C-alpha positions in Angstrom: 4.3 20.2 -3.6 5.2 17.9 -1.0 3.4 18.5 2.5 5.9 19.8 5.0 6.3 17.4 8.0 6.2 19.5 11.1 5.6 18.2 14.5 5.3 20.0 17.9 7.3 18.1 20.6 5.8 17.3 24.2 7.9 20.6 25.2 6.5 22.8 22.6 9.3 22.9 20.0 8.7 22.8 16.5 10.4 19.8 14.7 10.7 20.0 10.9 11.5 16.7 9.7 12.0 17.6 6.1 14.5 20.2 7.2 16.2 17.5 9.5 16.6 15.0 6.6 18.0 17.4 4.3 20.5 18.7 6.7 21.8 15.4 7.5 21.5 13.9 4.2 25.2 13.5 3.6 26.1 12.0 7.1 27.0 8.6 7.4 24.3 6.3 8.7 24.5 4.0 11.6 24.8 0.5 11.0 27.1 -2.1 9.5 26.4 -1.0 5.9 28.5 2.0 4.7 26.0 4.2 3.4 25.0 7.7 4.0 21.2 8.9 4.6 20.6 9.0 0.8 22.0 5.8 0.3 24.9 6.6 -1.4 27.8 3.8 -0.9 30.7 5.2 1.3 34.3 4.5 1.1 37.1 5.4 3.8 36.7 8.6 5.3 33.1 8.9 4.2 33.8 9.7 0.4 31.0 8.8 -1.9 32.1 5.6 -4.0 28.6 5.2 -5.9 25.6 7.4 -5.8 22.3 6.1 -4.9 21.0 6.5 -8.4 23.9 4.2 -9.9 22.9 1.5 -7.5 19.4 1.6 -8.2 19.8 1.5 -12.2 22.3 -1.3 -11.7 19.9 -3.4 -9.7 17.3 -2.9 -12.4 19.7 -3.8 -15.2 20.6 -7.1 -13.7 17.2 -7.9 -12.4 14.6 -8.6 -15.2 11.7 -9.9 -12.9 10.5 -6.4 -12.2 7.4 -4.2 -13.4 8.4 -0.9 -14.9 6.8 2.2 -13.8 5.4 2.8 -17.1 3.2 -0.2 -17.1 1.6 0.2 -13.6 -1.3 2.2 -14.7 -4.2 0.1 -15.1 -5.7 -0.6 -18.4 -9.6 -1.0 -19.1 -10.0 -4.9 -19.8 -12.1 -5.5 -22.7 -15.3 -7.6 -21.4 -17.1 -9.8 -24.1 -20.8 -8.9 -24.8 -23.1 -11.2 -22.8 -24.5 -13.7 -25.2 -28.4 -14.2 -25.6 -29.5 -17.7 -24.7 -32.7 -18.6 -26.6 -35.2 -21.3 -25.9 -34.4 -21.9 -22.2 -37.3 -22.9 -19.8 -36.8 -20.8 -16.6 -36.2 -23.1 -13.5 -38.7 -22.5 -10.9 -37.4 -21.7 -7.6 -37.5 -24.3 -4.8 -40.2 -23.9 -2.2 -39.0 -23.0 1.3 -39.0 -26.2 3.5 -38.7 -24.2 6.8 -41.9 -22.7 8.7 -41.7 -19.5 10.4 -44.2 -19.6 13.4 -44.8 -16.4 15.7 -44.6 -17.1 19.2 -47.4 -15.8 21.5 -46.7 -15.0 25.0 -49.7 -15.6 27.3 -50.2 -13.4 30.4 -50.4 -15.3 33.5 -52.9 -14.1 36.3 -51.0 -12.3 39.4 -51.9 -13.1 42.9 
């Protein structure tokens, strides 16, 4: 179940965005592309020429460089077992070259 998007305006009125979208779904969108709020292609007088589902399916038929939804699930990659290394002498760790000294604060006599 989807979460309902209800907001309270500054004047205290409740605005339900899901209801607002559903109510204006077939209203022509504002802009230079003749579509409605759903994405259907509109003709003269606001009649629907092609539905959104037809436009999307035609796009995926023409373009083969997309990943189908079924293949988006990640699969567990097979990792080869680590090989045992035999008769290898361990490399000694290098000795540190820096020496850390502790600063000693001396108290000076007060006058």
